[in-house]
C-alpha positions as protocol buffer text, in pm:
chain_id: "A"
residue {
  index: 1
  type: UNK
  ca { x: -1441 y: 3063 z: 1766 }
}
residue {
  index: 2
  type: UNK
  ca { x: -1313 y: 2738 z: 1913 }
}
residue {
  index: 3
  type: UNK
  ca { x: -959 y: 2815 z: 1794 }
}
residue {
  index: 4
  type: UNK
  ca { x: -976 y: 3161 z: 1953 }
}
residue {
  index: 5
  type: UNK
  ca { x: -1078 y: 3002 z: 2285 }
}
residue {
  index: 6
  type: UNK
  ca { x: -791 y: 2754 z: 2256 }
}
residue {
  index: 7
  type: UNK
  ca { x: -552 y: 3040 z: 2169 }
}
residue {
  index: 8
  type: UNK
  ca { x: -656 y: 3231 z: 2482 }
}
residue {
  index: 9
  type: UNK
  ca { x: -629 y: 2905 z: 2681 }
}
residue {
  index: 10
  type: UNK
  ca { x: -995 y: 2916 z: 2783 }
}
residue {
  index: 11
  type: UNK
  ca { x: -1024 y: 2556 z: 2665 }
}
residue {
  index: 12
  type: UNK
  ca { x: -757 y: 2292 z: 2615 }
}
residue {
  index: 13
  type: UNK
  ca { x: -630 y: 2173 z: 2279 }
}
residue {
  index: 14
  type: UNK
  ca { x: -779 y: 1828 z: 2334 }
}
residue {
  index: 15
  type: UNK
  ca { x: -1125 y: 1978 z: 2397 }
}
residue {
  index: 16
  type: UNK
  ca { x: -1088 y: 2205 z: 2092 }
}
residue {
  index: 17
  type: UNK
  ca { x: -990 y: 1903 z: 1884 }
}
residue {
  index: 18
  type: UNK
  ca { x: -1296 y: 1714 z: 2004 }
}
residue {
  index: 19
  type: UNK
  ca { x: -1528 y: 2005 z: 1925 }
}
residue {
  index: 20
  type: UNK
  ca { x: -1376 y: 2053 z: 1578 }
}
residue {
  index: 21
  type: UNK
  ca { x: -1365 y: 1681 z: 1504 }
}
residue {
  index: 22
  type: UNK
  ca { x: -989 y: 1678 z: 1438 }
}
residue {
  index: 23
  type: UNK
  ca { x: -682 y: 1552 z: 1622 }
}
residue {
  index: 24
  type: UNK
  ca { x: -499 y: 1758 z: 1888 }
}
residue {
  index: 25
  type: UNK
  ca { x: -198 y: 1772 z: 1654 }
}
residue {
  index: 26
  type: UNK
  ca { x: -415 y: 1932 z: 1385 }
}
residue {
  index: 27
  type: UNK
  ca { x: -533 y: 2189 z: 1643 }
}
residue {
  index: 28
  type: UNK
  ca { x: -169 y: 2275 z: 1720 }
}
residue {
  index: 29
  type: UNK
  ca { x: -100 y: 2320 z: 1346 }
}
residue {
  index: 30
  type: UNK
  ca { x: -409 y: 2542 z: 1308 }
}
residue {
  index: 31
  type: UNK
  ca { x: -308 y: 2752 z: 1609 }
}
residue {
  index: 32
  type: UNK
  ca { x: 39 y: 2803 z: 1461 }
}
residue {
  index: 33
  type: UNK
  ca { x: -110 y: 2914 z: 1129 }
}
residue {
  index: 34
  type: UNK
  ca { x: -358 y: 3136 z: 1314 }
}
residue {
  index: 35
  type: UNK
  ca { x: -65 y: 3321 z: 1479 }
}
residue {
  index: 36
  type: UNK
  ca { x: 122 y: 3359 z: 1147 }
}
residue {
  index: 37
  type: UNK
  ca { x: -163 y: 3434 z: 905 }
}
residue {
  index: 38
  type: UNK
  ca { x: -453 y: 3554 z: 1117 }
}
residue {
  index: 39
  type: UNK
  ca { x: -810 y: 3466 z: 1023 }
}
residue {
  index: 40
  type: UNK
  ca { x: -700 y: 3352 z: 676 }
}
residue {
  index: 41
  type: UNK
  ca { x: -553 y: 3040 z: 841 }
}
residue {
  index: 42
  type: UNK
  ca { x: -890 y: 2866 z: 860 }
}
residue {
  index: 43
  type: UNK
  ca { x: -978 y: 2925 z: 493 }
}
residue {
  index: 44
  type: UNK
  ca { x: -883 y: 2640 z: 262 }
}
residue {
  index: 45
  type: UNK
  ca { x: -581 y: 2725 z: 46 }
}
residue {
  index: 46
  type: UNK
  ca { x: -744 y: 2604 z: -277 }
}
residue {
  index: 47
  type: UNK
  ca { x: -1045 y: 2830 z: -242 }
}
residue {
  index: 48
  type: UNK
  ca { x: -1101 y: 3039 z: -555 }
}
residue {
  index: 49
  type: UNK
  ca { x: -861 y: 2838 z: -770 }
}
residue {
  index: 50
  type: UNK
  ca { x: -976 y: 2631 z: -1068 }
}
residue {
  index: 51
  type: UNK
  ca { x: -989 y: 2255 z: -1024 }
}
residue {
  index: 52
  type: UNK
  ca { x: -692 y: 2055 z: -1147 }
}
residue {
  index: 53
  type: UNK
  ca { x: -932 y: 1788 z: -1273 }
}
residue {
  index: 54
  type: UNK
  ca { x: -1104 y: 2032 z: -1507 }
}
residue {
  index: 55
  type: UNK
  ca { x: -1100 y: 1933 z: -1874 }
}
residue {
  index: 56
  type: UNK
  ca { x: -856 y: 2135 z: -2084 }
}
residue {
  index: 57
  type: UNK
  ca { x: -1043 y: 2405 z: -2283 }
}
residue {
  index: 58
  type: UNK
  ca { x: -867 y: 2297 z: -2606 }
}
residue {
  index: 59
  type: UNK
  ca { x: -995 y: 1942 z: -2565 }
}
residue {
  index: 60
  type: UNK
  ca { x: -1343 y: 2075 z: -2485 }
}
residue {
  index: 61
  type: UNK
  ca { x: -1351 y: 2284 z: -2801 }
}
residue {
  index: 62
  type: UNK
  ca { x: -1221 y: 1993 z: -3010 }
}
residue {
  index: 63
  type: UNK
  ca { x: -1482 y: 1753 z: -2871 }
}
residue {
  index: 64
  type: UNK
  ca { x: -1769 y: 2000 z: -2917 }
}
residue {
  index: 65
  type: UNK
  ca { x: -1647 y: 2076 z: -3271 }
}
residue {
  index: 66
  type: UNK
  ca { x: -1647 y: 1707 z: -3361 }
}
residue {
  index: 67
  type: UNK
  ca { x: -1984 y: 1639 z: -3198 }
}
residue {
  index: 68
  type: UNK
  ca { x: -2141 y: 1938 z: -3376 }
}
residue {
  index: 69
  type: UNK
  ca { x: -2102 y: 1761 z: -3709 }
}
residue {
  index: 70
  type: UNK
  ca { x: -2416 y: 1617 z: -3866 }
}
residue {
  index: 71
  type: UNK
  ca { x: -2288 y: 1259 z: -3823 }
}
residue {
  index: 72
  type: UNK
  ca { x: -2284 y: 1284 z: -3443 }
}
residue {
  index: 73
  type: UNK
  ca { x: -2602 y: 1491 z: -3392 }
}
residue {
  index: 74
  type: UNK
  ca { x: -2817 y: 1214 z: -3244 }
}
residue {
  index: 75
  type: UNK
  ca { x: -2546 y: 1050 z: -3028 }
}
residue {
  index: 76
  type: UNK
  ca { x: -2601 y: 1029 z: -2655 }
}
residue {
  index: 77
  type: UNK
  ca { x: -2302 y: 1106 z: -2427 }
}
residue {
  index: 78
  type: UNK
  ca { x: -2202 y: 741 z: -2375 }
}
residue {
  index: 79
  type: UNK
  ca { x: -2187 y: 658 z: -2745 }
}
residue {
  index: 80
  type: UNK
  ca { x: -2026 y: 994 z: -2824 }
}
residue {
  index: 81
  type: UNK
  ca { x: -1753 y: 927 z: -2566 }
}
residue {
  index: 82
  type: UNK
  ca { x: -1679 y: 588 z: -2723 }
}
residue {
  index: 83
  type: UNK
  ca { x: -1664 y: 734 z: -3075 }
}
residue {
  index: 84
  type: UNK
  ca { x: -1443 y: 1026 z: -2967 }
}
residue {
  index: 85
  type: UNK
  ca { x: -1197 y: 787 z: -2805 }
}
residue {
  index: 86
  type: UNK
  ca { x: -1204 y: 528 z: -3084 }
}
residue {
  index: 87
  type: UNK
  ca { x: -1208 y: 740 z: -3401 }
}
residue {
  index: 88
  type: UNK
  ca { x: -1059 y: 1072 z: -3293 }
}
residue {
  index: 89
  type: UNK
  ca { x: -832 y: 988 z: -2997 }
}
residue {
  index: 90
  type: UNK
  ca { x: -1008 y: 1234 z: -2766 }
}
residue {
  index: 91
  type: UNK
  ca { x: -1054 y: 1068 z: -2427 }
}
residue {
  index: 92
  type: UNK
  ca { x: -1328 y: 1227 z: -2216 }
}
residue {
  index: 93
  type: UNK
  ca { x: -1541 y: 1053 z: -1957 }
}
residue {
  index: 94
  type: UNK
  ca { x: -1908 y: 1013 z: -2037 }
}
residue {
  index: 95
  type: UNK
  ca { x: -2023 y: 1219 z: -1737 }
}
residue {
  index: 96
  type: UNK
  ca { x: -1796 y: 1511 z: -1824 }
}
residue {
  index: 97
  type: UNK
  ca { x: -1903 y: 1482 z: -2187 }
}
residue {
  index: 98
  type: UNK
  ca { x: -2269 y: 1484 z: -2081 }
}
residue {
  index: 99
  type: UNK
  ca { x: -2214 y: 1820 z: -1909 }
}
residue {
  index: 100
  type: UNK
  ca { x: -2030 y: 1960 z: -2209 }
}
residue {
  index: 101
  type: UNK
  ca { x: -2297 y: 1846 z: -2454 }
}
residue {
  index: 102
  type: UNK
  ca { x: -2575 y: 1988 z: -2234 }
}
residue {
  index: 103
  type: UNK
  ca { x: -2398 y: 2325 z: -2204 }
}
residue {
  index: 104
  type: UNK
  ca { x: -2338 y: 2337 z: -2581 }
}
residue {
  index: 105
  type: UNK
  ca { x: -2700 y: 2245 z: -2655 }
}
residue {
  index: 106
  type: UNK
  ca { x: -2607 y: 1924 z: -2836 }
}
residue {
  index: 107
  type: UNK
  ca { x: -2798 y: 1699 z: -2598 }
}
residue {
  index: 108
  type: UNK
  ca { x: -3093 y: 1746 z: -2365 }
}
residue {
  index: 109
  type: UNK
  ca { x: -3126 y: 1521 z: -2064 }
}
residue {
  index: 110
  type: UNK
  ca { x: -3460 y: 1350 z: -2038 }
}
residue {
  index: 111
  type: UNK
  ca { x: -3629 y: 1301 z: -1706 }
}
residue {
  index: 112
  type: UNK
  ca { x: -3734 y: 952 z: -1613 }
}
residue {
  index: 113
  type: UNK
  ca { x: -4109 y: 927 z: -1622 }
}
residue {
  index: 114
  type: UNK
  ca { x: -4262 y: 763 z: -1320 }
}
residue {
  index: 115
  type: UNK
  ca { x: -4482 y: 467 z: -1404 }
}
residue {
  index: 116
  type: UNK
  ca { x: -4851 y: 510 z: -1347 }
}
residue {
  index: 117
  type: UNK
  ca { x: -4952 y: 381 z: -1006 }
}
residue {
  index: 118
  type: UNK
  ca { x: -5266 y: 169 z: -994 }
}
residue {
  index: 119
  type: UNK
  ca { x: -5451 y: 250 z: -676 }
}
residue {
  index: 120
  type: UNK
  ca { x: -5658 y: -17 z: -511 }
}
residue {
  index: 121
  type: UNK
  ca { x: -6004 y: 53 z: -374 }
}
residue {
  index: 122
  type: UNK
  ca { x: -6026 y: 102 z: -2 }
}
residue {
  index: 123
  type: UNK
  ca { x: -6151 y: -196 z: 192 }
}
residue {
  index: 124
  type: UNK
  ca { x: -6493 y: -163 z: 348 }
}
residue {
  index: 125
  type: UNK
  ca { x: -6400 y: -305 z: 687 }
}
residue {
  index: 126
  type: UNK
  ca { x: -6096 y: -371 z: 902 }
}
residue {
  index: 127
  type: UNK
  ca { x: -5925 y: -706 z: 856 }
}
residue {
  index: 128
  type: UNK
  ca { x: -6031 y: -777 z: 499 }
}
residue {
  index: 129
  type: UNK
  ca { x: -5672 y: -812 z: 385 }
}
residue {
  index: 130
  type: UNK
  ca { x: -5550 y: -1145 z: 520 }
}
residue {
  index: 131
  type: UNK
  ca { x: -5188 y: -1254 z: 529 }
}
residue {
  index: 132
  type: UNK
  ca { x: -5139 y: -1625 z: 484 }
}
residue {
  index: 133
  type: UNK
  ca { x: -4867 y: -1832 z: 643 }
}
residue {
  index: 134
  type: UNK
  ca { x: -4673 y: -1971 z: 347 }
}
residue {
  index: 135
  type: UNK
  ca { x: -4434 y: -2195 z: 537 }
}
residue {
  index: 136
  type: UNK
  ca { x: -4424 y: -2558 z: 431 }
}
residue {
  index: 137
  type: UNK
  ca { x: -4532 y: -2830 z: 669 }
}
residue {
  index: 138
  type: UNK
  ca { x: -4171 y: -2945 z: 724 }
}
residue {
  index: 139
  type: UNK
  ca { x: -4051 y: -2590 z: 805 }
}
residue {
  index: 140
  type: UNK
  ca { x: -4334 y: -2544 z: 1052 }
}
residue {
  index: 141
  type: UNK
  ca { x: -4263 y: -2876 z: 1224 }
}
residue {
  index: 142
  type: UNK
  ca { x: -3892 y: -2793 z: 1249 }
}
residue {
  index: 143
  type: UNK
  ca { x: -3961 y: -2450 z: 1400 }
}
residue {
  index: 144
  type: UNK
  ca { x: -4203 y: -2602 z: 1649 }
}
residue {
  index: 145
  type: UNK
  ca { x: -3957 y: -2877 z: 1743 }
}
residue {
  index: 146
  type: UNK
  ca { x: -3684 y: -2627 z: 1829 }
}
residue {
  index: 147
  type: UNK
  ca { x: -3931 y: -2418 z: 2026 }
}
residue {
  index: 148
  type: UNK
  ca { x: -3964 y: -2111 z: 1804 }
}
residue {
  index: 149
  type: UNK
  ca { x: -4342 y: -2139 z: 1768 }
}
residue {
  index: 150
  type: UNK
  ca { x: -4617 y: -2312 z: 1956 }
}
residue {
  index: 151
  type: UNK
  ca { x: -4835 y: -2550 z: 1762 }
}
residue {
  index: 152
  type: UNK
  ca { x: -5200 y: -2449 z: 1787 }
}
residue {
  index: 153
  type: UNK
  ca { x: -5475 y: -2687 z: 1691 }
}
residue {
  index: 154
  type: UNK
  ca { x: -5725 y: -2540 z: 1446 }
}
residue {
  index: 155
  type: UNK
  ca { x: -6077 y: -2483 z: 1574 }
}
residue {
  index: 156
  type: UNK
  ca { x: -6232 y: -2704 z: 1309 }
}
residue {
  index: 157
  type: UNK
  ca { x: -5988 y: -2990 z: 1339 }
}
residue {
  index: 158
  type: UNK
  ca { x: -6210 y: -3242 z: 1163 }
}
residue {
  index: 159
  type: UNK
  ca { x: -6216 y: -3039 z: 839 }
}
residue {
  index: 160
  type: UNK
  ca { x: -5849 y: -2932 z: 832 }
}
residue {
  index: 161
  type: UNK
  ca { x: -5533 y: -3139 z: 807 }
}
residue {
  index: 162
  type: UNK
  ca { x: -5394 y: -3235 z: 1148 }
}
residue {
  index: 163
  type: UNK
  ca { x: -5024 y: -3151 z: 1178 }
}
residue {
  index: 164
  type: UNK
  ca { x: -4812 y: -3451 z: 1264 }
}
residue {
  index: 165
  type: UNK
  ca { x: -4595 y: -3240 z: 1489 }
}
residue {
  index: 166
  type: UNK
  ca { x: -4872 y: -3146 z: 1732 }
}
residue {
  index: 167
  type: UNK
  ca { x: -4765 y: -3157 z: 2092 }
}
């Protein structure tokens, strides 16, 4: 839609580039392809093609054939990948091998079980949970001396320790 507007000069190439999130040069390239190829210009050229990173079917069959043996039945994908590379010279990544083993029915992924959460009882009144100030006396005095906090005297000063940094 934006390219059609730019083609009809309803909007500029710079504005079309901004709306599409590409550079103005890329808009010019897209407009040129749009004139040559029509609507097919905006479709990615690799659409519908197999990935070049896909594992070769011969290697897949070889790996599944090896892992189907009784010796490798209880191997997880990581250990199986190491054994395939070390003993048989078949190099497959553990994640790709995990997919292959799952598809072939040689391995079933297990879901992580969430630990049981221990719920606490609700408090009967507001303010029962108290947070304590865990700063050391020296940290507190330093923060007061540089002016970060004010030093307040406790109400019951005779029963509590008097800070030496009191102003």
